[in-house]
C-alpha atoms as a printed R data frame, in Angstrom:
    type eleno elety resid chain resno       x       y       z
1   ATOM     1    CA   MET     A     1 -12.337  10.840   1.138
2   ATOM     2    CA   ARG     A     2  -9.035  11.751  -0.757
3   ATOM     3    CA   LEU     A     3  -5.880   9.984   0.373
4   ATOM     4    CA   SER     A     4  -4.191  13.265  -0.128
5   ATOM     5    CA   GLU     A     5  -6.080  14.424   2.917
6   ATOM     6    CA   LEU     A     6  -4.500  11.700   5.222
7   ATOM     7    CA   ASP     A     7  -1.246  12.016   7.128
8   ATOM     8    CA   PRO     A     8   0.832   9.527   4.956
9   ATOM     9    CA   LEU     A     9   2.491   8.013   8.021
10  ATOM    10    CA   ILE     A    10  -0.869   7.159   9.451
11  ATOM    11    CA   PRO     A    11  -0.565   3.751  11.344
12  ATOM    12    CA   ILE     A    12  -2.181   0.916   9.547
13  ATOM    13    CA   SER     A    13  -4.614   0.303  12.183
14  ATOM    14    CA   ASP     A    14  -5.882   4.013  12.179
15  ATOM    15    CA   LEU     A    15  -5.986   3.819   8.390
16  ATOM    16    CA   ARG     A    16  -7.977   0.723   8.501
17  ATOM    17    CA   GLU     A    17 -10.432   2.512  10.742
18  ATOM    18    CA   GLU     A    18 -10.636   5.415   8.288
19  ATOM    19    CA   LEU     A    19 -11.175   3.168   5.356
20  ATOM    20    CA   LEU     A    20 -14.128   1.333   7.055
21  ATOM    21    CA   LYS     A    21 -15.963   4.615   7.323
22  ATOM    22    CA   LEU     A    22 -15.987   4.640   3.415
23  ATOM    23    CA   PRO     A    23 -19.033   3.253   1.526
24  ATOM    24    CA   LYS     A    24 -18.854  -0.294   0.603
25  ATOM    25    CA   GLY     A    25 -17.121  -0.720  -2.889
26  ATOM    26    CA   TYR     A    26 -15.279   2.526  -2.527
27  ATOM    27    CA   CYS     A    27 -12.286   2.395  -4.831
28  ATOM    28    CA   PHE     A    28  -9.055   4.333  -5.267
29  ATOM    29    CA   TYR     A    29  -7.571   5.218  -8.736
30  ATOM    30    CA   GLU     A    30  -3.901   4.127  -9.486
31  ATOM    31    CA   GLN     A    31  -2.448   7.636  -9.628
32  ATOM    32    CA   GLU     A    32  -3.937   8.597  -6.136
33  ATOM    33    CA   LEU     A    33  -2.502   5.422  -4.609
34  ATOM    34    CA   ILE     A    34   1.074   6.007  -6.237
35  ATOM    35    CA   GLU     A    35   1.033   9.584  -4.775
36  ATOM    36    CA   PHE     A    36  -0.033   8.434  -1.264
37  ATOM    37    CA   LEU     A    37   2.470   5.589  -1.269
38  ATOM    38    CA   SER     A    38   5.286   7.754  -2.336
39  ATOM    39    CA   ARG     A    39   4.742  10.275   0.560
40  ATOM    40    CA   ARG     A    40   4.538   7.169   2.923
41  ATOM    41    CA   ARG     A    41   7.635   5.520   1.520
42  ATOM    42    CA   TRP     A    42   9.735   8.910   1.480
43  ATOM    43    CA   PRO     A    43   8.200  11.334   3.958
44  ATOM    44    CA   GLU     A    44  11.202  13.532   4.121
45  ATOM    45    CA   ASN     A    45  11.383  14.223   0.449
46  ATOM    46    CA   ASN     A    46   9.437  14.454  -2.926
47  ATOM    47    CA   ARG     A    47  10.694  11.058  -4.403
48  ATOM    48    CA   ARG     A    48   8.147   9.159  -6.371
49  ATOM    49    CA   ILE     A    49   7.536   5.468  -6.548
50  ATOM    50    CA   ASP     A    50   7.916   4.400 -10.316
51  ATOM    51    CA   ARG     A    51   5.607   2.295 -12.178
52  ATOM    52    CA   THR     A    52   7.788  -0.795 -12.173
53  ATOM    53    CA   THR     A    53   8.083  -0.757  -8.381
54  ATOM    54    CA   PHE     A    54   4.189  -0.134  -8.037
55  ATOM    55    CA   TRP     A    55   3.642  -3.282 -10.323
56  ATOM    56    CA   ARG     A    56   6.056  -5.446  -8.324
57  ATOM    57    CA   TRP     A    57   4.355  -4.396  -5.176
58  ATOM    58    CA   ARG     A    58   1.067  -5.470  -6.801
59  ATOM    59    CA   ASN     A    59   2.303  -8.648  -7.856
60  ATOM    60    CA   ASP     A    60   3.945  -9.421  -4.607
61  ATOM    61    CA   ASN     A    61   0.658  -9.047  -2.799
62  ATOM    62    CA   GLY     A    62  -1.465 -10.846  -5.389
63  ATOM    63    CA   ILE     A    63  -3.242  -7.746  -6.647
64  ATOM    64    CA   GLU     A    64  -4.640  -8.152 -10.077
65  ATOM    65    CA   HIS     A    65  -3.680  -5.733 -12.873
66  ATOM    66    CA   GLN     A    66  -6.022  -2.974 -12.535
67  ATOM    67    CA   LYS     A    67  -6.587   0.816 -12.820
68  ATOM    68    CA   VAL     A    68  -8.944   1.027  -9.533
69  ATOM    69    CA   PHE     A    69  -8.155  -0.446  -6.290
70  ATOM    70    CA   SER     A    70  -9.969  -1.527  -3.144
71  ATOM    71    CA   ARG     A    71  -9.585  -0.618   0.498
72  ATOM    72    CA   LEU     A    72  -7.811  -4.065   1.140
73  ATOM    73    CA   ASP     A    73  -5.555  -3.382  -1.743
74  ATOM    74    CA   LEU     A    74  -4.587   0.080  -0.283
75  ATOM    75    CA   LEU     A    75  -3.831  -1.673   3.242
76  ATOM    76    CA   LYS     A    76  -1.597  -4.410   1.493
77  ATOM    77    CA   LEU     A    77   0.317  -1.931  -0.449
78  ATOM    78    CA   CYS     A    78   0.849   0.130   2.695
79  ATOM    79    CA   GLN     A    79   2.219  -2.780   4.405
80  ATOM    80    CA   ILE     A    80   4.879  -3.479   1.707
81  ATOM    81    CA   CYS     A    81   5.523   0.237   1.611
82  ATOM    82    CA   ASP     A    82   6.159   0.216   5.378
83  ATOM    83    CA   HIS     A    83   8.450  -2.670   5.070
84  ATOM    84    CA   TYR     A    84  10.661  -1.143   2.527
85  ATOM    85    CA   ARG     A    85  10.550   2.394   4.625
86  ATOM    86    CA   ILE     A    86  12.385   0.595   7.542
87  ATOM    87    CA   ASP     A    87  14.980  -0.888   4.965
88  ATOM    88    CA   GLY     A    88  13.503  -4.321   4.674
89  ATOM    89    CA   THR     A    89  14.249  -6.450   1.525
90  ATOM    90    CA   ARG     A    90  12.111  -8.024  -1.189
91  ATOM    91    CA   SER     A    91  13.109 -11.662  -0.044
92  ATOM    92    CA   GLU     A    92  12.205 -10.838   3.729
93  ATOM    93    CA   TYR     A    93   8.825  -9.526   2.484
94  ATOM    94    CA   LEU     A    94   8.201 -12.590   0.234
95  ATOM    95    CA   ASP     A    95   9.043 -14.819   3.202
96  ATOM    96    CA   ILE     A    96   6.557 -13.096   5.482
97  ATOM    97    CA   MET     A    97   3.899 -13.400   2.933
98  ATOM    98    CA   LYS     A    98   4.733 -16.929   2.617
99  ATOM    99    CA   ARG     A    99   4.471 -17.779   6.265
100 ATOM   100    CA   LYS     A   100   1.331 -16.065   6.451
101 ATOM   101    CA   LYS     A   101  -0.244 -18.086   3.411
102 ATOM   102    CA   GLU     A   102   1.124 -21.210   5.315
103 ATOM   103    CA   VAL     A   103  -0.821 -20.460   8.623
104 ATOM   104    CA   CYS     A   104  -3.956 -19.927   6.603
């Protein structure tokens, strides 16, 4: 499956179901992820997420520096992308992540 084949605004729950159909260990390359996240972040135009933003999103989600990403990495990045698409702020997102860690 290629991410370019998916509707970029697919709900997270539906995306999770699609990803579960993939073989265990399936990975996505950074470039493909950036293209998908860019379409998800700005569906109305051709803006593109820059590398600095992508790295910040990875760091905010505890994703190690790498060139290939797991299904779970993709879901985490889509969550932060959705947060910013609805005009959320970084501090709000970090607070949400902190609360999630405290619950666990």
